[in-house]
C-alpha positions as CSV (number, residue, x, y, z in Angstrom):
1,M,0.0,0.0,0.0
2,E,2.8,2.4,0.9
3,L,4.5,1.7,-2.5
4,N,1.3,2.7,-4.4
5,A,1.1,5.9,-2.3
6,M,4.7,6.7,-3.1
7,I,4.2,6.2,-6.8
8,A,1.1,8.4,-6.7
9,A,2.9,11.1,-4.9
10,K,5.8,11.0,-7.4
11,R,3.3,11.2,-10.3
12,I,1.6,14.2,-8.7
13,A,4.9,16.0,-8.1
14,T,5.9,15.3,-11.8
15,C,2.6,16.7,-13.0
16,T,2.9,19.7,-10.8
17,R,6.4,20.4,-12.1
18,N,5.2,20.0,-15.7
19,V,2.4,22.5,-15.1
20,R,4.8,25.0,-13.6
21,Q,7.1,24.6,-16.6
22,K,4.3,25.0,-19.0
23,L,3.1,28.2,-17.2
24,Q,6.6,29.6,-17.4
25,L,6.8,28.8,-21.2
26,N,3.3,30.3,-21.7
27,N,4.5,33.5,-20.0
28,Y,7.5,33.5,-22.3
29,F,5.6,32.7,-25.5
30,S,2.3,34.3,-24.5
31,S,0.2,31.7,-26.1
32,K,-3.5,32.3,-26.6
33,V,-4.4,28.7,-25.8
34,P,-5.8,28.5,-22.3
35,D,-3.9,26.4,-19.7
36,V,-7.0,24.7,-18.4
37,P,-10.1,23.5,-20.3
38,T,-12.7,26.2,-20.6
39,W,-15.6,24.1,-21.6
40,V,-18.7,23.8,-19.5
41,P,-21.3,21.1,-19.4
42,I,-24.0,21.6,-22.0
43,D,-27.4,22.7,-20.7
44,K,-29.7,21.3,-23.4
45,E,-32.5,23.6,-22.2
46,K,-30.5,26.6,-23.4
47,L,-29.9,25.2,-26.8
48,P,-32.3,26.3,-29.6
49,K,-35.0,23.8,-30.5
50,V,-34.5,21.7,-33.6
51,P,-37.0,22.9,-36.2
52,E,-39.9,20.6,-37.3
53,L,-38.6,18.3,-40.1
54,D,-41.6,18.0,-42.4
55,E,-41.6,16.3,-45.7
56,A,-41.0,19.5,-47.7
57,M,-38.0,20.4,-45.6
58,V,-36.5,16.9,-46.0
59,N,-37.1,16.9,-49.7
60,H,-35.4,20.3,-49.9
61,L,-32.4,19.1,-47.9
62,E,-32.2,16.0,-50.1
63,R,-32.1,18.1,-53.2
64,L,-29.4,20.4,-51.8
65,S,-27.1,17.7,-50.4
66,L,-27.8,14.9,-52.8
67,V,-28.2,12.6,-49.8
68,K,-31.4,10.6,-49.4
69,F,-33.2,10.6,-46.0
70,N,-36.0,8.5,-47.4
71,N,-36.8,6.5,-44.3
72,Q,-37.4,7.2,-40.6
73,A,-33.9,6.2,-39.6
74,G,-32.4,8.7,-42.0
75,V,-34.7,11.5,-40.7
76,E,-33.8,10.6,-37.1
77,R,-30.0,10.7,-38.0
78,L,-30.6,14.2,-39.6
79,Y,-32.4,15.4,-36.5
80,K,-29.5,14.2,-34.3
81,A,-27.0,15.9,-36.5
82,I,-28.9,19.2,-36.3
83,E,-29.2,18.8,-32.5
84,Y,-25.4,18.2,-32.3
85,A,-24.6,21.2,-34.4
86,N,-26.7,23.4,-32.2
87,Q,-24.0,23.1,-29.6
88,L,-22.1,25.8,-31.5
89,H,-24.6,28.3,-30.1
90,M,-23.0,27.7,-26.6
91,V,-19.6,29.0,-27.8
92,D,-18.9,32.4,-26.1
93,T,-17.6,34.8,-28.8
94,E,-17.9,37.9,-26.7
95,G,-15.1,40.2,-27.5
96,V,-13.6,38.0,-30.2
97,E,-13.0,39.9,-33.4
98,P,-13.3,38.0,-36.7
99,L,-10.0,37.2,-38.4
100,D,-9.0,38.7,-41.7
101,S,-6.6,35.8,-42.1
102,V,-5.9,32.6,-40.3
103,L,-2.3,33.7,-40.1
104,E,-2.6,35.7,-36.8
105,N,1.0,36.8,-36.5
106,R,1.8,37.7,-40.2
107,S,0.7,40.5,-42.4
108,V,-0.9,39.3,-45.6
109,Y,0.0,41.5,-48.5
110,L,-2.6,41.4,-51.2
111,R,-1.8,42.5,-54.7
112,E,-4.0,44.8,-56.7
113,D,-6.2,43.0,-59.2
114,K,-4.9,44.3,-62.5
115,V,-5.4,42.8,-65.9
116,T,-1.9,42.0,-67.2
117,D,-2.8,39.9,-70.2
118,G,-5.9,39.5,-72.3
119,N,-7.4,38.4,-75.6
120,C,-6.4,34.8,-75.0
121,L,-9.9,33.2,-75.1
122,K,-9.0,30.6,-77.7
123,D,-5.9,29.5,-75.8
124,I,-7.8,29.1,-72.5
125,L,-10.7,27.2,-74.2
126,Q,-8.3,24.7,-75.6
127,N,-7.9,23.3,-72.0
128,A,-11.6,22.4,-71.9
129,S,-12.8,19.0,-73.0
130,Q,-16.2,20.5,-74.0
131,T,-17.3,24.0,-74.7
132,V,-20.6,25.7,-75.7
133,E,-20.7,29.3,-77.0
134,D,-17.2,30.1,-75.6
135,Y,-18.0,28.7,-72.1
136,F,-16.6,25.6,-70.3
137,V,-19.1,22.8,-69.9
138,A,-19.0,21.6,-66.4
139,P,-20.4,18.3,-65.0
140,P,-24.0,18.6,-63.9
141,G,-24.5,19.8,-60.3
142,N,-27.4,19.1,-58.1
143,I,-29.9,17.2,-60.0
144,P,-33.3,16.8,-58.4
145,L,-34.1,13.3,-57.3
146,K,-36.9,11.6,-59.2
147,S,-40.1,11.5,-57.3
148,S,-40.3,7.7,-57.8
149,D,-37.1,7.3,-55.9
150,R,-38.6,9.0,-52.8
151,K,-40.5,7.1,-50.2
152,S,-43.0,8.6,-47.8
153,L,-41.5,9.6,-44.4
154,K,-44.5,8.3,-42.5
């Protein structure tokens, strides 16, 4: 029993020393990362309610995402995903200014947008596998699902 207590005391001393060293380094480097976790348990009553997922809303989301939620299990999974994403409302952004760049410590020099070359339409269109009226033809985007593919949610 005494051996376990000695091992535990040694581990606590090591952890304490590591925390002290980290605090000294943080003072030296002035990191913006907090030393201790700042999360709080989520109070589900404070979260916004998940909106009603009627059939029109599910059909709209299917069309936008090209993912089928054509059965009750799919709709329940969608509901849980929305409920999980609502936790972002709990993030305290008071006094936090939006970034112009993800590079906090560096200045980003943007060049002026000047036309330096032009009249090269035919050269550029040679890169396309298919063109129509001097435009690139892209693969089709969101194609609405056929109504025969959908099943009733109820």
